[in-house]
N, C-alpha and C positions, 0 to 999 in steps of 0.2 A: 493339510497336505495328510496321505497318510507313510505312513513307513514302506507300505506294498508298491505303491504307486512313484512314493523318491524314488527306493531300489531300481523299480520299470527305469523309469528316466534316467539312473545314475549308470544301471548298463547298457543303456541305449547310445546316450552320448559317448560312454567311452571308447563301444567297438562301432559309433560312424571316427572318433577321434585316431581310434588304430589304423581305421582303413587308410581316411584322408591323407594317415602321415606315411603312411608304406606305398601307399601309388603316386605320391608327389614322391618321395626318394625315389622307386623304381624310376621316376621319369627323369627326373633328376639325373642318376646313375644312367643316365640310355645316351649323357648327351655328349656325341663325339671327346670335345673337350676337358670333361671334366674326366670321360675315361682313360683318356692320356694322361689327365695332371692329377690322380685320384688322391697321392703322397701333397701335392701342394691345397688340398681342400680339406683331409685330415691337420695340418699342419696350419690351415685358418681355423679350422672348426676347436682347433686347443687355444693358438692366440684368442681367441672370438670368450671363451670359455675362462681365460685367467685373467682378459682386462677387468673387471670388475674388480677381485681383489689386489693388482695392482694399485689401480687407480684408490679404493679407500685405504691401503696401506701410505702411498703418497701424501693421500691426504690430512692421513692420521699424523702421519711426521710433518706436515706446513704448518698443522693448527698451532696456537697457544695454547702452552700449558698452563692450565688452571690451579691453582693449591689450595 
């Protein structure tokens, strides 16, 4: 595959990804429950984003130390 063809696929894929996420975000934001409780949605996104860090920290603390 030439670089020109790769770049074309890369750009078209990026545009499709952005368009899909924009439309999904718009649709999700129009749900009345989400509109009323948007602060809870933001808090849930933050908690879910930090969860892998907490899990790995917990696993590292529980793992037996090897010297």
